[in-house]
N, C-alpha and C positions, 0 to 999 in steps of 0.2 A: 586435616587443617589445611593441606596446601588448597583442597578445593574449594572451603572457606574463605582463604585468602584471595583466590582468583575471583571469587564471586565480589566479594568487598572490592576488589580493586576495579572491576568491570564497573561496579555502581558507582565508585567515586569517579571515575574517569568520566561516565555519561553525565553526572552531574556538573562537573568542572566546565562541560562545555553547554550547559543548560541555556546561558544567556542568548546563545547565537541561536536559537529558535529553530532548529531544525535546518541551520544553514541559510536561512532567507533573510534574518531581520536580527538587529543585535536588541531589538524590544524596548524601546523608552519607557513601558509601562513597569518594567522590573526595575527601576532607577529611582533613587532618592535622593535628596542633599544630604551631603554626609559633613561637611566642612564648610566654613567661610574665614576668610583671612582679607584684613586691611591692608591696602598696598602702599609702601611709602609714598610720599611726594619728595622729588628728588630736584635741586637745584643744578642747571647745566653750566657749562661753560663754554668759552668759544662760539663757534659757530650755532647758532641757536640758543643764545644765550636765555637763561630762564628756567623755570621748570620742564625738566627733562621727561619725565612721566605725567605730570601735573594730575589734576583732578578725573580728567575724563578719558580713561582705559577704553580702548577703542579695538583691540585685537590682540590675540593671544595665540602662540604656538608653541607645540612640545617639540624639543631637543633629545630625541631619545638617547643617541651616543655621550649626552651630558647628563641625563637623569634632571632634567631641568627645562623651565620655562621661558618663553620672552614674550614682553606685551609692548605696546606702542601706545600713547594718547593720540588724539586727535588732534593736539597744539603741533604735531610735527617734529618736536626737536631731538628726539632721540628714542632709543631701544633700552628696555632694561631686562636684564636676566635675573629670574626669582627662581625660588625652590618652591616646590610642589606644596608648600605650606605659606608661600607668601614671603619670603624672606630675601631681602634685596641682595644679588651676588654681585653685580656688576651692571655697568651703563656705557653707554655710547653714544656721541652726538651726531645728528644729521647736517651736512652743510649743503645747502641749497643751492648753491652758486652754480649759475649757467643749467639749471635745471628747467627753468621757465614757469615753475611753481610760485603762485603767489601766496596761496593760502595755506599751503604744507598740510594739507588736510589727509592724513596717513590714517586708513581705516582698514589696510587689509595686512597680514604677516604670514610668512611661511618658513618653515626651517628646510633646508635641502639636505643638512649632514655636513660634517666636517667644519662647523660652526660660520657656514654660509646662510644668509637669510636673504628672503625678497620681501620688500615693503610695498604697498601699493598707495599711490596719489588718488584719492578720490574724484577731485574735480577734472584733472586732466586725463584721467584712465591711464595713468603710466605705471609701471613695475620698475622697481630698482633692486639689483643684485648688489649684496658688499658681503665681507668677512668680518666677524664680529670681533673687536679688540677692546678688552674692557678699558675705559678709559680713554679711548682714541675718538676720531671723528672721521663719518663716512662721507666723501665727495661723490654726492647720488648721480651725476650727471657721466661718470665714468664708466657705468654698466647698468643700460636702461633699454627699458621696449615700450614702446604707446600701444596699448590695446587696441583704441578707435580713432587715434588723432581727433579727437573731439573734445570740446570744452562742454561738459555738461551740468555745471553748478553742483550743488550740492545734493545731485540725485545719481552719483556715477557709482564706482566701484565701493563696495563694501567690504567684500573679503576676498580673499585669496587661500588655496590650498594645494598642497604637493602631493602627488602620488608617485612613490619610487618606482613603481612597476616598471618593466618593460621599457626601461631607459629614461623613464621621468615624464609626467605631464602636469598640466594644471588644471585647477577648477576656478574660475573667477563668479562673482555674483555681484549684480546690479540692483542698487537698492529699489528703484522705482521710476517712473515716466519715461520708458516702459521698464518694468522688471525684465531682468535677464539673467541666466545661466550659461556659462560658456565653458567649454572643456576642450584642450587642445594644447600644444606645444609653444613655449617662448625661447626664444634666444636673447642672449643681450651682448650690447655693444656700446661703446662710448659715444657721444655727442660729438658731431664733427664741426659745428659750429654755435654761434649764439641763436637762441631764440628770438622771434620777432620780438617788437617793441610792442605790448599790447597793455590793454588795462585790465581790471577785472581778475579773473581767475589766472591767468597768462597763458601760456602756447607752449607746447614741446619743440625743443630744438631740433635742429634736423640731425639725421644720422640715427643712431640706436640700434636694437636689435629687429627679430621679424617675429610678427605673431601669428600663429596660424591657430586660430580659434573659431568653432562655431558652437551654436547654441545646441543645448542637450535636449531639451522639451521647453514646453509651455508653460512658466513658471506658475500662471494663474491656475494651473492644475492643483497647486499645492493650498490655494486659497489662504494665503497669507496676505497681511494688509502691507507690511515691506519686506525686504530681505536686507538681513544685517551680517550675516558671515555665513560661511560654508567650510565644511571640514571632510575628508575623504575619510574612509573606515578600512583602507586597504592595509594599514600598518598594525590593526589589532591582531595581536597573535591567533586568539580563539578564532578569527575567520579567515585565516590563510586557507586557500583553495575552495573556499565557500562563495555562493551568490552574495552573500552579504559584504564581501570584502568590497564589491563594487558601488556600494550603496553611500550615501552622502547623509550629514547631518547638515540641515538648514536651519539659521537661525533667524527669528523674526522679533525685532524690537516693537513694532506696530501690533503685532498679535499676542504679545507677551509668550511666546511658544517656541520649543525645539523640536523638529520632525525630523524622521528618517525616512529618506526615499529613495526609490533606484533610480535608475539614469532613463527611465522613462517618464519620471514625474509622479509615480504612484507613492501615495503616502503608506509606508508601512507601519509606524508607530510615532506617538508623539509624548511629550512631557509638557504640562501646563506649567508656565514660569508666573502665572499672575499672583501667586503669593509669594515669590521669592525676590526679595528686596523690591516691594511694590514701587518704591520712591527713586529707585535707581535704574538709569538705563542700562540694560544688560546686551552687549555689544560684538561679544568676542567668544568663540568655542574652538575649544581643541580637543584631542583624546590621546592618551597615552597607550601603550601595547598591551595594557591589561584592561583596557576598556574603561577605565577612569576618564570622567568628562570634566573638563575644566573651562568655567566660565569667567570672563573679567565684564565688571559693571562699572559705569561713570560713579561717580560719588552722589550723594542723596540730595535728589535735586531741590528738597523743600528746604535744604539747611546750606548746601554749598561750603565754600570756603571759609566763609565767615563761622562758622561752627567748627571747623578744622574737620569736616568729614573727608573720608579718603574713598578713593576708589577700592574694588573689593574683587577678591578672586573667589569664585564658588565652585566646590567640587561637588559632582555628581557621581556616585557609585552603585554599580548594579547591587541589590538583594541578593541574599544566598537564594540560588536557584532553586525551583522546585522540580522534582525528578519528573522525566516525560514520561510519557506511556511505555518506552521500550525501556525504561529504568526499571518501572514495576513488572515489567515481563522477565527480565533478569533476574529480579530478586525472588519472583514465585518459582522460576527455574531453579534456581540456586536453592530455595529452600525445601525443593521437592527433592532434589538430588541428595542435600544432606539427610533426610527424612530415609530416603531409599537406602543409604550407606548405614544409617542406624539401625535401621529394620535387618539389613542383612547381617549385622554385628551381634544382634539379638537371636539370629536363628540358627 
């Protein structure tokens, strides 16, 4: 019986890591939509008064040490903490005073641990760091860095993700005209003065931290219409120590697709979002330590606020893995050994 138990344990262990596909891919073809939840529309107060999340959910991130998610809308009024089933747990306002931002177009969000987050502003290509305090307000100019010091309008940073390995690094993604995907380090510091007086989208104030970012690969290799968000896979427990831990999830609203790519730009797997809330703009992606993927989408664009339609949280989960060839080998070996033991007992 001990041998039988050992064989079953080996088979279970092999199957449990099956979604990693031999260590080089998470295999999005093995995923399915497992749940969907409507997100609350919340009223803000103080700086950025109005709807704090609004209808247009644009970025989401997972906080492992809290077991929760955070999301922002592209109204830029604040950040909301929710459960993994979409219930509101807390909220915090953004104070843009002295930041130079005119549009407050928040499109990227990443969690660094210990209650610390970073949020990116698309049009200025600036990133702001703050500590979450439920009911509080974050003065964003106190800790920021400019990625490019260039005002690019509605074609700038659409997503940011954090890789905690090796001291921490970031990946950012630029929507279009041109598309770009950058990786490297960011340090944050306070503004040392007020931004110049400008019209339009605004301008970055002097001071701030230092961005040491460089292009990973030519984004056109992915063949995506636009780039909407990015998520590193280094935090997935089953991928620890494998090549897949270096891979990225890239979300495209324009192509209605989620793809997995390595850091050379090779597409390894994909998930078609064409039939997933087809009237909602899906703009944010994150993943938890178990490999569950979370997407956020804007309200139904055919109805909008007039019909009370809300932003959505969509959950993608891996289906039960099919045993790999190695598993069948273990099973055959185990059955053979059990048969041999039975024959010896009969002799």
